[in-house]
Each structure stands twice: as C-alpha cells, then as structure tokens.
C-alpha positions in Angstrom: -7.5 -8.0 -13.4 -10.1 -5.0 -14.5 -10.0 -1.2 -13.3 -12.5 1.5 -14.1 -10.8 4.7 -13.7 -13.2 8.2 -13.2 -12.1 11.6 -13.7 -11.7 14.4 -16.1 -10.4 13.4 -19.4 -6.9 14.8 -18.6 -6.4 13.0 -15.6 -7.5 9.7 -16.8 -5.4 9.9 -19.5 -2.1 10.5 -17.1 -3.5 7.8 -15.2 -3.3 5.1 -17.8 -0.1 6.3 -19.2 1.3 5.9 -15.7 -0.6 2.5 -15.5 1.2 1.3 -18.6 4.8 2.3 -17.2 3.9 -0.8 -14.3 1.3 -3.3 -16.0 0.4 -4.7 -19.3 -2.7 -3.3 -20.4 -4.5 -6.0 -22.3 -7.8 -4.0 -23.1 -8.8 -0.8 -23.0 -12.2 0.8 -23.8 -11.4 4.4 -24.1 -12.8 7.5 -22.3 -16.5 7.0 -22.5 -19.0 10.7 -21.4 -20.7 9.9 -17.8 -24.3 9.8 -17.6 -25.8 13.1 -16.8 -24.5 16.6 -16.9 -20.5 15.8 -16.0 -17.3 16.9 -17.5 -15.8 13.2 -16.4 -15.4 10.3 -18.3 -15.1 6.9 -17.6 -12.4 4.2 -19.1 -12.2 0.4 -18.2 -9.0 -1.2 -18.5 -8.1 -4.9 -18.6 -4.9 -5.4 -17.3 -2.1 -8.2 -16.4 -0.3 -7.7 -13.6 4.1 -8.1 -13.6 5.5 -11.3 -13.2 6.9 -11.4 -9.5 10.5 -11.5 -9.7 12.3 -14.0 -8.0 13.3 -13.9 -4.4 17.0 -12.6 -3.3 18.9 -15.4 -1.3 18.1 -14.3 2.5 20.7 -13.2 4.1 21.8 -15.0 7.7 20.6 -13.6 10.7 23.4 -12.1 12.7 24.0 -13.9 16.2 22.3 -11.9 19.2 24.2 -10.8 21.7 22.0 -11.0 25.1 23.4 -8.8 27.8 22.2 -9.8 31.4 22.5 -7.4 34.3 24.4 -8.9 37.2 22.5 -6.6 39.7 19.2 -6.1 40.7 19.2 -2.4 39.4 17.7 0.3 41.6 13.9 -0.8 43.5 11.0 -0.4 41.8 8.5 2.0 43.8 5.0 0.6 44.9 2.4 0.8 42.7 -0.1 3.4 43.4 -3.6 3.0 44.2 -5.9 4.6 42.4 -9.3 3.5 43.3 -10.3 6.5 45.8 -10.2 8.2 42.3 -12.9 6.5 40.5 
C-alpha cells in the first residue's frame, strides 16, 4: 500500500514515526519539497499492514427471555387526522 504525506516537515516526521509503530514501512522516499513557494514537504511511503490476529473463540449467546404481557394494556388513542392542516 502506498501513502503520501503532505505537511510541514516536523508533522510529516511525526506521522512517519506513528505509522512505523503500527505497520511495516517497506520504502520511504524521504521528505521532498513541494512545488512552488511552500514550506510543506511531501513524503511517499510504501507500507505493509500487520497480519490480522486470529479470531477469538466466540462466546456462546445467552438464551433470551421473552416477557409477554397477559393483559392488553391501556387502550391507544385514535390517530389524529392532520389532513386539514396541510
């Protein structure tokens, strides 16, 4: 995978250090000046993502308990006709 970083030199260096902590950097172009009058640099990295960890053993789901009402509960009011308001 290729990544392009663009920012001020200190920020790009900080980002490279953070990325190196979580993935393998295979190639690094080093900082290159941006075109035109800019203080920013660009840096190209080729990285390798870490291998995925083996999946953990799934925990069996707990049986759910369904609670059913025996009485119908309070009556619901009739819907209000709002067509006159449109």
